[in-house]
C-alpha positions, 0 to 999 in steps of 0.5 A: 277612726277620724279626728285629731289629737295633740299629745303634748300639752302643759298646764298650770300644774307645771309651767303652762299658763292655762289650768287643766280644765281650760286646756281641755276647753281650748282643745274642745273649741279647736275641734280636737278629739283627743288631748294628752296633758303632759306636765313636767315631772307632775301629775297634779293636773290630771284629775281636773283634766280627766274630769273636764274631758268627761264633761266636754266629750274630749278624750284626755290621755294621762301623761307626764313629761320627765326631764333627764340629762344625757350626753351633755343635753336635756332629753325629755321622756313622755309617759302615756297611760301611766297609773298616775295614782301609783305610790311608787310613781308619786314618790319619785315625782316628789323626789324630783319636785323637791330637788326642783324647788331647791334648785330654784331657791339656789338660783334666786340666791345667786341672783341676789348675790349678783345684786338683783332684787328677786325674792323667793316669795315673788317667784312662788307667787308667780308660780301659783302652784307647787311647781316652780321652775326657771320660767317663773324666775324669768317672769319675775326678772321681766316684771322688774325690768331686768330683761325685756323678753323672757328668752333673755333670762335663759342666757349666760347673763342670768339663768341659762345653761352655764349662766351666772345664776344657773344651777344644774338640775337633779340628774335622772337618766333617760334610762331611769325615766323609761323604767319609771314610766314603764313600771307605772304601766305607761308607754315611754316616748321620746319627746322632740328629738330635734330639740336636744341641746344648743345647735344639736339634735339627737342622732339615730344612734341615740334613739337606737340606744334608748330603744334598747333601754325600753323606749317605745315611741318617738314624738315625730311631729313637734312645733320646733321640728323642721320638715327634714326633722319629721322625715328623719325621725319618722324613718328611724322610728319606723326602722326600730318599730317604735310608735309615732306621736306628735304634739304642739308642746303648748304652754298656753302662751307662757312662752310666746304664742298659744301653740295648740292647733299647730300640730294635728295628729291623726287619731289613727296614731293614738290607736297605735299608741293604745296598742302598747298599753299594759 
């Protein structure tokens, strides 16, 4: 079947700038047939996105992006077609979210001890939802002119890895994330393997390991992947019989330009993804 998809988009239910309905409207305007709302550790935007998709004639796939730690880096696992109302899944996401909020509080406290006038109330106001992340702290820092660009916050001077006000995240392994997704009836896909940790990409051996733990696909096309990355990860996915996906990782402009439209995945790949549903 014809048409294009973007299978990796964020909304205000996590660290995106656009509300779920606005995400769908933008996709409709850009001519996408199918979108996947994949908020970080949250399914809070799915009801609105699915309703908007029904109204506007855009197919919306329920998805979640789980953040995990692996070999000193951060690995994200996308879960497509999850039963997003599953009590077991919701309980796990609440546990992750509670830890995320506590982590953000600790970073704000550390910034205060460094003499920076950043309050928890300001961060909560900036977030505008139950999801609070480092981006919202960075936005407050920029609003108070401690930094001139958002990326400056994610350095060792502030809240970057090993930074003066950095706090380690709640530790969940990719193995556990894959299990959580599959137990919720979802399809587990590795997000942006070319963007693993500073100056490092995921190795073929890492993907083989995750495939052995139940990984079912690889996000081959991504806005931070080079053409070399695309060819490499496409080859490893095919060799392991893993489904191939792609997405822009659009945050609605919160982290720079609006990325939707940069990746146009042929709908045939969505059909392949659907074949893996329980």
